[in-house]
C-alpha positions in Angstrom: 117.9 129.9 86.2 117.9 126.6 88.0 121.4 125.6 89.2 122.1 122.1 90.2 125.5 123.1 91.5 127.4 124.2 94.5 128.8 127.5 93.4 132.4 128.1 94.6 134.1 130.8 92.6 137.5 130.1 94.2 137.8 126.8 92.4 135.8 127.5 89.3 137.8 130.4 88.0 139.2 129.5 84.6 136.8 126.6 83.9 136.2 127.9 80.4 139.9 127.5 79.5 141.2 129.3 76.5 137.9 130.3 74.9 137.4 133.3 72.9 135.0 135.0 75.2 130.8 138.3 75.5 129.9 141.5 76.8 126.2 140.8 76.2 124.4 138.2 78.4 124.3 135.0 76.3 120.6 134.5 76.9 119.8 137.9 75.4 121.8 137.7 72.2 119.2 137.3 69.5 119.5 136.5 65.8 119.1 140.2 65.0 121.9 141.2 67.4 124.1 138.5 65.9 123.8 140.4 62.7 121.1 139.0 60.4 117.8 137.3 59.9 116.8 134.1 61.6 119.1 131.3 60.4 118.1 127.9 59.4 119.5 125.3 61.9 121.0 121.9 61.0 121.9 120.0 64.1 123.9 116.8 63.2 124.3 114.3 66.0 126.2 111.1 65.3 126.3 108.0 67.5 129.4 106.8 69.4 132.0 108.7 67.4 135.4 108.7 69.1 137.3 111.9 69.8 140.1 110.7 67.5 137.9 109.2 64.8 138.0 112.1 62.3 140.9 113.1 60.1 140.5 116.7 61.5 140.8 115.3 65.1 144.0 113.3 64.4 142.9 110.1 62.7 145.7 108.9 60.3 143.9 105.9 58.9 140.6 107.3 57.7 139.3 109.9 55.3 136.5 112.2 56.5 136.6 115.1 54.0 133.1 116.3 54.5 133.1 116.6 58.3 136.7 118.0 58.1 135.4 120.7 55.7 132.8 121.6 58.4 135.5 121.8 61.0 137.6 124.0 58.7 134.7 126.3 57.8 133.8 127.1 61.4 134.8 126.7 65.0 136.3 123.5 66.4 135.9 122.6 70.1 138.7 121.0 72.0 136.9 120.4 75.2 133.2 119.7 74.4 131.5 117.1 76.6 128.5 114.9 76.0 126.2 115.1 78.9 126.4 111.3 79.4 128.7 108.5 78.1 125.6 106.7 76.6 122.8 107.6 74.2 119.4 108.6 75.5 120.6 111.0 78.3 122.7 113.1 75.9 119.8 113.3 73.5 117.5 114.5 76.3 120.1 117.1 77.3 120.4 118.4 73.7 116.6 118.8 73.3 115.8 120.2 76.8 118.9 122.2 77.8 118.9 120.3 81.2 120.8 117.7 83.0 119.1 114.6 81.6 118.5 113.0 85.0 116.4 116.0 85.9 114.0 115.4 83.0 113.7 111.7 83.8 116.4 110.3 81.5 119.3 109.1 83.7 120.0 106.1 81.5 119.2 104.4 78.2 115.5 104.2 77.2 114.9 100.7 75.9 112.1 98.4 74.7 111.8 96.1 77.7 110.8 97.3 81.2 113.6 95.3 82.9 116.3 97.1 81.0 114.7 100.5 80.6 116.3 103.4 82.5 114.4 106.5 81.6 111.1 108.2 80.7 111.2 111.7 79.4 109.3 114.0 81.8 105.9 115.3 80.7 106.8 118.9 81.7 110.1 119.0 79.9 110.1 121.8 77.3 111.8 120.7 74.1 113.9 122.7 71.6 111.4 122.2 68.6 108.6 123.6 70.7 110.5 126.8 71.4 111.6 127.1 67.8 108.1 126.6 66.5 106.9 129.4 68.7 109.6 131.6 67.0 108.3 130.8 63.5 110.4 127.7 62.6 109.4 124.6 60.8 110.8 121.6 62.8 112.0 118.2 61.7 113.9 115.2 62.9 115.4 112.7 60.5 117.1 109.6 62.0 117.4 108.2 65.5 115.0 109.5 68.2 115.6 107.2 71.3 113.6 109.2 73.8 110.4 107.2 73.8 108.6 104.5 71.8 105.0 105.5 72.2 102.8 108.4 72.9 103.2 110.9 74.5 107.0 110.7 73.9 107.3 110.4 70.1 108.8 113.2 68.1 105.5 114.5 66.8 104.1 114.5 70.4 107.0 116.7 71.5 107.1 119.5 69.0 108.5 118.1 65.7 106.3 118.9 62.7 108.0 116.1 60.7 109.6 112.8 61.7 111.3 110.4 59.3 113.4 107.9 61.1 113.8 105.3 63.9 112.1 105.5 67.2 114.3 103.1 69.1 117.9 102.8 70.2 120.4 100.7 68.2 119.4 98.8 65.1 120.2 95.1 65.1 120.8 95.4 61.4 121.4 98.5 59.3 119.5 97.0 56.4 116.5 95.4 58.3 115.9 98.3 60.7 114.6 96.2 63.5 115.3 96.1 67.3 114.3 92.9 69.1 112.4 92.0 66.0 110.3 95.2 66.2 110.1 97.6 63.3 110.6 101.1 64.8 110.9 103.0 61.4 108.3 105.8 61.1 107.2 108.5 58.8 105.5 110.7 61.4 103.2 108.2 63.1 103.0 105.8 60.3 105.1 102.6 60.4 107.2 102.2 57.3 109.6 99.5 56.0 112.1 101.1 53.6 114.9 99.3 51.8 118.5 100.3 52.1 121.3 101.0 54.6 120.0 103.2 57.4 122.8 105.8 56.9 121.8 106.1 53.2 118.1 106.4 54.1 118.7 109.2 56.7 120.9 111.0 54.3 118.4 110.9 51.5 115.5 111.9 53.7 117.4 114.8 55.2 118.4 116.1 51.7 114.8 115.8 50.5 113.6 117.7 53.5 116.1 120.5 52.9 115.3 120.8 49.2 111.6 121.1 50.2 112.4 124.1 52.3 113.8 126.2 49.4 110.6 127.9 48.7 109.1 127.6 52.1 109.7 131.2 53.2 110.1 130.1 56.8 113.3 129.2 58.7 113.7 125.5 59.5 115.3 123.4 62.3 116.5 120.0 61.1 117.8 117.6 63.7 119.7 114.9 61.8 120.6 112.0 64.1 122.5 109.2 62.5 122.7 105.7 64.0 126.3 105.4 62.7 128.9 104.5 63.8 127.0 102.6 66.6 127.1 98.9 66.5 126.6 96.6 64.6 129.6 97.6 62.6 128.0 97.0 59.3 129.3 99.3 56.5 128.2 98.8 52.9 130.4 96.2 51.2 131.8 98.7 48.7 132.8 101.1 51.4 134.6 98.3 53.3 136.4 97.3 50.1 137.6 100.9 49.6 139.2 100.9 53.0 140.8 97.4 52.5 142.2 98.5 49.2 143.6 101.6 50.6 144.9 100.1 53.9 145.4 96.4 53.5 147.3 96.2 56.8 144.4 97.6 58.8 143.0 95.1 61.4 139.5 93.8 60.3 137.7 95.3 63.3 139.2 98.7 62.7 138.6 98.5 59.0 134.9 97.9 59.5 134.5 100.9 61.8 136.5 103.2 59.5 134.3 102.2 56.6 131.1 102.9 58.6 132.4 106.3 59.5 133.6 107.2 56.0 130.2 106.1 54.6 128.5 108.4 57.1 130.9 111.2 56.2 129.9 110.8 52.6 126.3 111.1 53.6 126.9 114.3 55.5 128.5 115.7 52.3 125.4 114.9 50.4 123.3 116.8 53.0 125.6 119.8 52.8 125.3 119.7 49.0 121.5 119.8 49.3 121.9 123.0 51.4 124.1 124.6 48.7 121.9 123.5 45.8 118.9 125.0 47.6 120.7 128.3 48.1 120.2 127.9 51.9 123.8 127.3 53.0 124.7 130.9 53.6 122.1 131.4 56.2 122.3 128.0 57.9 123.9 127.4 61.3 125.3 123.8 61.3 126.4 122.1 64.5 128.1 118.7 64.5 128.7 116.6 67.6 128.5 113.0 69.0 126.2 111.7 71.7 129.2 110.1 73.6 132.7 108.8 73.0 133.7 105.9 70.8 133.3 102.2 71.8 136.8 100.9 72.1 135.8 97.3 72.0 134.7 97.6 68.4 137.8 99.5 67.2 137.0 103.1 68.1 139.9 105.6 68.7 139.4 108.3 71.3 142.7 109.8 70.6 144.8 110.8 73.6 141.8 110.3 76.0 141.3 107.4 78.5 138.8 104.6 77.9 135.6 105.2 75.9 131.8 104.9 75.6 130.0 104.0 78.8 132.8 105.2 81.1 133.1 108.4 83.1 136.7 108.9 81.9 137.4 111.5 79.2 137.2 109.0 76.3 133.5 108.4 77.2 132.6 112.0 77.6 134.6 114.3 75.4 133.5 114.4 71.8 134.5 116.0 68.5 132.3 119.1 67.9 132.2 122.0 65.5 129.8 124.8 64.4 129.6 126.6 61.1 127.6 129.8 60.3 128.9 131.6 57.2 129.6 135.2 57.8 129.1 134.8 61.6 131.5 132.1 62.8 135.1 132.7 61.7 136.5 129.8 59.6 139.3 127.9 61.1 138.7 129.1 64.6 139.2 127.0 67.7 138.1 127.2 71.3 139.2 125.5 74.5 136.0 126.6 76.2 134.4 123.8 78.2 130.9 123.2 77.0 128.3 120.4 77.2 125.6 119.1 74.9 122.9 120.8 77.0 124.5 124.2 76.2 123.5 123.8 72.6 119.8 124.2 73.5 120.1 127.9 74.7 122.8 128.5 72.0 120.5 127.6 69.2 117.6 129.5 70.7 119.7 132.6 71.0 120.8 132.3 67.4 117.2 132.0 66.4 116.0 134.9 68.5 113.7 132.5 70.3 112.7 132.6 73.9 114.7 130.4 76.2 113.1 128.9 79.3 114.6 130.1 82.6 114.6 126.7 84.4 117.5 125.1 82.5 121.1 124.4 83.4 122.5 124.8 79.9 124.4 128.1 79.1 124.5 129.7 75.7 127.9 129.7 74.0 126.7 131.8 71.1 129.1 134.7 72.0 132.0 132.3 71.9 130.9 131.1 68.4 130.7 134.7 67.2 134.2 135.5 68.5 132.9 137.8 71.3 134.2 137.9 74.9 132.4 135.4 77.1 133.4 135.3 80.8 134.3 131.9 82.3 131.2 130.0 83.6 130.7 129.8 87.4 129.5 126.3 87.6 130.3 122.7 88.2 129.5 120.1 85.6 127.8 116.9 86.6 127.5 113.5 84.7 125.5 110.5 85.7 124.6 107.2 84.1 122.0 104.7 85.4 122.3 101.2 84.0 121.6 97.5 84.7 124.0 94.7 84.4 127.1 95.2 86.5 125.7 98.6 87.5 122.7 96.9 89.1 120.3 99.8 88.4 122.5 102.2 90.2 124.5 105.2 88.9 128.0 106.0 87.8 128.8 109.7 88.4 131.3 112.5 87.9 131.8 116.2 88.5 134.2 118.5 86.8 135.2 121.9 88.2 138.1 124.2 87.2 140.0 121.4 85.5 139.5 119.0 88.4 137.4 115.8 88.0 136.0 113.5 90.6 134.4 110.3 89.4 133.0 106.9 90.3 133.2 104.8 87.1 131.1 102.1 88.6 128.6 102.1 91.4 130.3 101.3 94.6 133.8 102.1 93.3 136.0 104.3 95.3 136.1 107.9 94.0 138.9 108.9 91.7 140.3 112.4 91.4 142.2 113.8 88.5 143.8 117.2 87.7 142.8 117.4 84.0 145.0 120.4 83.3 148.2 118.5 84.3 147.0 115.0 83.7 144.6 115.0 80.8 145.0 111.2 80.3 143.8 110.5 83.8 146.8 108.4 84.8 147.4 109.7 88.4 144.5 109.2 90.8 145.0 111.9 93.5 142.3 110.4 95.7 144.3 107.1 96.0 146.6 108.3 98.8 145.7 108.9 102.5 146.2 112.7 102.1 143.8 114.1 99.5 143.7 117.6 98.0 141.7 120.1 99.9 139.0 120.4 97.3 138.3 116.6 97.3 135.6 116.9 100.0 134.1 119.9 98.3 133.7 118.1 95.0 132.4 115.0 96.8 129.8 117.0 98.6 128.7 118.8 95.5 128.3 115.5 93.6 126.4 113.9 96.5 124.0 116.9 96.6 123.4 116.6 92.9 122.9 112.9 93.1 120.3 113.4 95.9 118.5 115.8 93.7 118.4 113.8 90.5 117.4 110.6 92.4 114.2 112.4 93.5 113.1 112.8 89.8 110.9 109.9 88.5 112.5 108.1 85.6 110.2 105.0 85.1 107.3 104.9 82.7 103.9 105.4 84.4 102.7 102.0 85.4 106.1 100.4 85.6 
């Protein structure tokens, strides 16, 4: 296994927190050993959802009954981290099981060369490729955001079926354009459907699921909503529902709440399609977000500091749950620390599929199944390359055993927080002249990781 870490057991003990924890090595736990046939897999990734922006995660001003039902039906994560506080890198981590900068995606992939900060590596092995080899049908509905042209489109990288949006954000949820370019596709065909993007993705996902009822093969469906990313553009009737229920809600917040509630309704329709197709009982469903909520448009990250784009907890920690009827105990919770890239080996293990050796992600399937799983001996690294005030450089962080060292902007002085005793990141322990003994160890580990990821090409060939 490739390790982009400096391993120091003396300060990593207890990293996994209060997780239910596996006597069997995670990478060897197959679908059969988990107690049944290969499950269908529904991976739901939403865009910019704040840690506090679900009723089940503490929101008092919104109603999200369908995602709340998923949380209640399975395991809720208290300390799940996105691999990056912005979009493309986290998606790369999910689909490769690797730190995104090590597969050429340290920042956001965009249309224009001057503002593009990633190119998915040619040799990266993607989740659908591994699942196809294990007998799965593979599909993505929704937002791709890992490449706009061959060889980095979904069908080029292992997906049998693609119905969605190649690009990053949409400038309008009804027009489906970015910079005036139509990135909507059905496989490799450009399409121009009518309707709100959330409704379209919901309908296409439900149609795909219903089409699998008589397939005879397990499926992997990656459902990636653009919502609740900007623009905050909920359907008018959903906004009116919120205003009628909470007339005192500030307009900015009301718009975001409506956009989230509309998405929640769509997720309910997708789950209904699973039930109606008699597929729900053998489907593993995972729900998470690509990064924290954008506070400037009304997002609520609960008790966490700051939000999207930052290296603080509000930018990185995201609401996450997993449901697998008869396998994952309903109403269970875990404090185990995990990252988006850990879902790659987890889903492969659940499917009984081979997992590549050269990844940094670690399977959390034993935790999901309520088995003992020892604490992980690793440091967790986060980077974000960006233009603008970042000037093409990176913001970085490392977490180990509850300690977090970060630079929120390139050139900033490092900040150090004890997350166990200061989860809101109020007291910077690197600010004084005398720093904790592990400060230098964390700083060196982060510097070593940065040196490694900066050696990986991230520009498109010819740029």
